[in-house]
C-alpha positions as CSV (number, residue, x, y, z in Angstrom):
1,M,1.4,14.9,20.5
2,G,4.4,16.9,21.6
3,G,5.0,18.7,18.3
4,M,8.3,18.2,16.5
5,K,10.0,16.9,19.7
6,G,7.3,14.2,20.0
7,W,7.7,13.4,16.3
8,S,11.4,12.8,16.8
9,L,10.9,10.1,19.3
10,S,7.7,8.5,17.8
11,W,8.3,5.0,16.7
12,N,6.7,1.9,15.2
13,T,7.9,-1.6,14.3
14,A,7.9,-4.1,11.4
15,R,8.6,-7.8,11.6
16,L,10.5,-10.2,9.3
17,S,10.0,-13.9,9.8
18,F,12.4,-16.7,8.7
19,P,12.7,-20.4,9.5
20,G,14.3,-20.4,13.0
21,F,14.3,-16.7,13.7
22,E,12.7,-13.3,13.4
23,V,13.9,-9.8,13.1
24,I,12.0,-6.8,14.6
25,Q,12.8,-3.5,13.0
26,F,12.3,-0.6,15.4
27,R,11.8,2.6,13.5
28,R,12.1,6.2,14.8
29,T,9.5,7.6,12.5
30,G,10.6,11.2,12.1
31,K,14.3,10.7,12.7
32,G,14.7,7.7,10.4
33,C,16.8,5.7,12.9
34,L,16.4,1.9,12.6
35,S,17.4,-0.6,15.3
36,Y,16.9,-4.3,15.5
37,L,15.9,-7.1,17.8
38,V,16.9,-10.6,16.5
39,I,15.0,-13.5,18.1
40,S,15.6,-17.2,18.0
41,N,14.1,-19.7,20.3
42,R,13.1,-17.0,22.8
43,E,16.6,-15.6,23.0
44,A,17.4,-12.1,21.7
45,L,20.1,-9.8,20.5
46,I,19.6,-6.0,20.0
47,V,21.5,-3.9,17.5
48,D,21.9,-0.1,17.5
49,A,19.4,0.8,20.2
50,S,18.3,4.4,19.5
51,L,15.0,4.6,21.4
52,P,14.6,5.0,25.2
53,I,15.3,1.6,26.7
54,E,11.8,1.2,28.0
55,T,10.7,0.6,24.4
56,Y,12.9,-2.5,24.1
57,E,12.2,-3.7,27.7
58,E,8.5,-3.7,27.2
59,F,8.8,-5.7,24.0
60,L,11.1,-8.3,25.6
61,V,8.6,-8.7,28.5
62,K,5.6,-8.9,26.2
63,E,7.3,-11.5,24.0
64,K,8.8,-13.4,27.0
65,L,12.3,-13.1,25.6
66,T,15.7,-13.4,27.2
67,L,18.2,-10.7,26.1
68,N,21.6,-12.3,25.5
69,Y,23.5,-9.5,23.7
70,V,23.5,-5.8,23.1
71,I,25.7,-4.7,20.2
72,E,26.4,-1.7,17.8
73,T,27.4,-1.4,14.2
74,H,29.6,1.7,15.0
75,I,29.8,4.8,17.2
76,H,26.9,6.8,15.9
77,A,26.9,10.5,15.2
78,N,23.3,11.3,14.4
79,H,21.6,9.7,17.5
80,L,22.5,9.1,21.1
81,S,23.1,5.4,21.7
82,R,20.9,3.7,24.3
83,S,22.9,0.5,24.0
84,K,25.0,1.1,27.1
85,Q,22.0,1.8,29.3
86,L,20.2,-1.2,27.9
87,A,23.1,-3.5,28.6
88,E,23.5,-2.2,32.1
89,K,19.8,-2.6,32.8
90,N,20.0,-6.2,31.8
91,K,23.3,-6.9,33.6
92,L,25.0,-7.6,30.2
93,S,28.3,-6.5,28.7
94,L,28.0,-4.1,25.8
95,H,29.7,-5.4,22.6
96,L,31.3,-2.7,20.4
97,P,33.2,-3.0,17.2
98,A,37.0,-2.4,17.6
99,P,38.9,-0.2,17.4
100,N,36.9,2.5,19.1
101,K,37.5,5.4,21.5
102,V,34.8,4.9,24.1
103,N,35.6,5.8,27.7
104,F,33.9,2.8,29.3
105,D,34.3,-1.0,29.4
106,S,33.0,-3.0,26.5
107,V,33.7,-6.3,24.8
108,P,35.5,-5.8,21.4
109,I,33.9,-7.1,18.2
110,T,36.4,-8.2,15.6
111,G,36.1,-9.8,12.2
112,S,36.1,-13.3,13.8
113,T,33.3,-12.5,16.3
114,T,30.2,-14.6,16.2
115,F,27.1,-14.4,18.3
116,H,24.8,-17.4,19.0
117,I,21.2,-17.1,20.0
118,G,18.7,-19.9,19.9
119,N,19.3,-21.9,16.7
120,I,21.2,-19.3,14.7
121,C,24.6,-17.7,14.3
122,I,25.3,-14.0,13.7
123,K,28.7,-13.2,12.1
124,A,30.5,-9.9,12.3
125,I,32.0,-8.5,9.1
126,Q,34.4,-5.6,9.4
127,T,33.2,-2.9,7.0
128,S,35.2,0.2,7.8
129,G,34.8,3.4,5.8
130,H,31.8,5.2,7.3
131,T,33.8,5.0,10.5
132,S,37.0,3.0,11.2
133,E,35.2,0.5,13.4
134,S,32.0,0.1,11.2
135,T,30.9,-3.5,11.3
136,S,28.0,-5.3,9.6
137,Y,26.3,-8.5,10.8
138,L,25.2,-11.5,8.8
139,V,22.2,-13.2,10.4
140,D,22.0,-16.9,9.6
141,D,23.3,-16.2,6.1
142,K,19.9,-14.6,5.2
143,V,19.9,-11.1,6.6
144,L,22.6,-8.4,6.6
145,L,22.5,-5.6,9.2
146,T,24.7,-2.9,7.5
147,G,24.7,0.0,9.9
148,D,25.5,3.2,8.0
149,I,27.7,1.7,5.3
150,L,25.0,0.4,2.9
151,F,21.4,1.6,2.6
152,I,18.6,0.3,0.4
153,D,19.0,3.2,-2.0
154,G,22.5,4.5,-1.4
155,I,25.8,4.1,0.4
156,G,27.2,5.6,3.6
157,R,29.6,8.5,3.5
158,P,32.9,8.8,5.5
159,D,31.8,10.2,8.8
160,L,32.5,13.6,10.4
161,Q,35.2,16.1,9.8
162,A,38.4,15.0,8.0
163,N,41.1,16.6,5.9
164,T,41.4,15.6,2.3
165,D,44.0,12.8,2.9
166,T,41.9,11.2,5.7
167,A,38.7,11.5,3.7
168,M,40.4,9.8,0.7
169,Q,41.7,7.0,2.9
170,K,38.3,6.5,4.4
171,S,36.7,6.5,0.9
172,K,39.1,3.8,-0.3
173,M,38.2,1.7,2.8
174,L,34.5,2.3,2.1
175,Y,34.9,1.1,-1.5
176,Q,36.7,-2.1,-0.3
177,S,34.1,-2.8,2.4
178,L,31.2,-2.4,-0.1
179,Q,32.9,-4.8,-2.5
180,K,33.1,-7.3,0.4
181,L,29.3,-7.0,1.0
182,L,28.4,-7.0,-2.7
183,A,30.2,-10.4,-3.1
184,L,27.7,-12.0,-0.7
185,D,24.7,-14.0,-2.0
186,E,22.5,-11.6,-4.0
187,N,19.4,-12.7,-2.3
188,I,20.5,-11.7,1.2
189,I,18.2,-9.1,2.7
190,V,19.8,-5.7,3.6
191,L,18.6,-3.9,6.7
192,P,20.3,-0.6,7.3
193,A,20.6,1.5,10.5
194,H,18.9,4.6,9.0
195,T,16.6,5.8,6.3
196,S,16.4,9.2,4.8
197,Q,12.6,9.4,4.5
198,P,10.0,9.6,7.4
199,V,8.9,6.0,8.2
200,E,5.3,5.2,7.5
201,F,3.2,3.5,10.2
202,D,2.6,0.7,7.8
203,N,4.5,-2.2,9.5
204,I,6.3,-2.9,6.2
205,P,10.0,-3.5,6.8
206,I,12.5,-1.1,5.2
207,Q,14.5,-3.6,3.3
208,T,15.8,-4.8,-0.1
209,I,18.1,-7.5,-1.4
210,I,21.7,-7.1,-2.5
211,S,20.9,-7.7,-6.2
212,N,18.5,-4.7,-6.1
213,I,21.1,-2.5,-4.6
214,K,23.7,-3.5,-7.1
215,K,21.2,-2.6,-9.9
216,N,19.8,0.6,-8.5
217,V,22.7,2.4,-6.8
218,A,24.8,4.0,-9.5
219,M,27.8,4.6,-7.2
220,L,28.3,0.9,-6.9
221,Q,29.0,0.7,-10.7
222,L,32.1,2.8,-10.4
223,K,35.7,1.7,-10.3
224,E,37.7,2.5,-7.2
225,E,39.4,5.7,-8.4
226,E,36.2,7.2,-9.8
227,F,34.3,6.1,-6.7
228,V,36.7,7.9,-4.4
229,N,36.7,11.1,-6.5
230,T,32.9,11.1,-6.5
231,I,32.7,10.6,-2.7
232,L,35.1,13.4,-2.1
233,Q,32.9,15.8,-4.1
234,Y,29.7,14.9,-2.3
235,I,30.7,14.6,1.4
236,P,28.2,17.0,3.0
237,P,29.2,19.5,5.8
238,T,29.1,17.9,9.3
239,P,26.0,19.1,11.2
240,A,26.9,21.0,14.4
241,N,25.2,18.6,16.7
242,Y,26.9,15.5,15.3
243,L,30.2,16.2,17.0
244,T,28.4,16.6,20.3
245,I,26.5,13.4,19.8
246,V,29.7,11.5,19.1
247,E,31.3,13.0,22.2
248,K,28.4,11.8,24.3
249,N,28.4,8.3,22.8
250,I,32.1,8.0,23.5
251,K,31.6,9.1,27.0
252,G,28.6,6.8,27.4
253,D,26.6,9.4,29.4
254,F,24.2,12.0,28.3
255,S,22.4,12.7,31.6
256,D,23.4,16.3,31.5
257,I,21.6,17.2,28.2
258,N,18.2,16.9,26.7
259,P,18.4,14.1,24.1
260,V,15.4,15.4,22.1
261,D,17.0,18.8,21.6
262,L,20.4,17.4,20.7
263,E,19.1,14.8,18.2
264,A,16.9,17.3,16.4
265,G,17.4,17.5,12.6
266,P,17.5,15.1,9.6
267,N,19.9,12.2,9.0
268,R,22.8,13.0,6.7
269,C,24.4,9.6,6.4
270,A,23.9,8.6,2.8
271,I,25.1,9.4,-0.7
272,S,22.8,8.0,-3.4
């Protein structure tokens, strides 16, 4: 119902269960945006909220969970962040990777930041390159939330408009960050912030393990210089709405626009 606009906001979930914690993957079916709710001992943390906050609120109430943290992997360009609204509704501080340019108060996340919920620890890993503040999160040494730097079948691209020198610098940072993630245990499950394909209503998580990504993503076999040169050749043009979305996410307020209209269009985060 609702045609293409309704398709943009339609969603479903998938659940991953581990000893001591669970991860719920919220998937915007047509848009490909993936956000996460991590649960341990009835305490919860939400990452990269991209759906209307009622979606998460209803799940928290249904599962009788206490929300402890709302965090982001980076300042997004392809969807409006609902994290600030969600944090405010629950009287929580919003935690954002540093450095960033937001115009509102937030708690900075650095490379030494850890979050504790229930019986588990979630560690921040600075992985700049997609954006300068891009950060990944290692959940109980078993699951890696990679934002838009590493996907199950590709890698992130340097974000938004940049001259050649800046794009080259970001590409080098991207390479170094990817090497940091690829050095982790090869059995760690990777959960990205986006997928390039429409999400089936199948309740099957969009995931893979690090060893599969190493094997299947050709870009990761390149040396740094060749990697950077390849990235520079394949950075796609910035969609017109991305700059506006970033502006709204930096401001923290999109009450003056129609989110569905602004977010229309496919994701262009990845290079395979």
